[in-house]
C-alpha positions, 0 to 999 in steps of 0.5 A: 482071127489073130490080132497083132499090134505092130509097134515102131517109131518108123511109119514106114516099117509100120506100114510095111509089116502091116501090108504083110501081116494083112495079107496073111489074114491077120488083124493088125493094129499100129502104134508109133510109141509105147504110150500109143500101144499101151492104149490098144492093149487096154482096148483089144485082146491081142495075140502078138506085139512086135 
């Protein structure tokens, strides 16, 4: 399964993109800031970051 990290400061955008990518079978991770994104990057092997 492909892992995707969605980074955006607007919660609505994150949730919308999460729904779209989950429907396509991707594992999604969400971050509201660069700091949150860096924490996830250190823990999870990601294939794509938006």
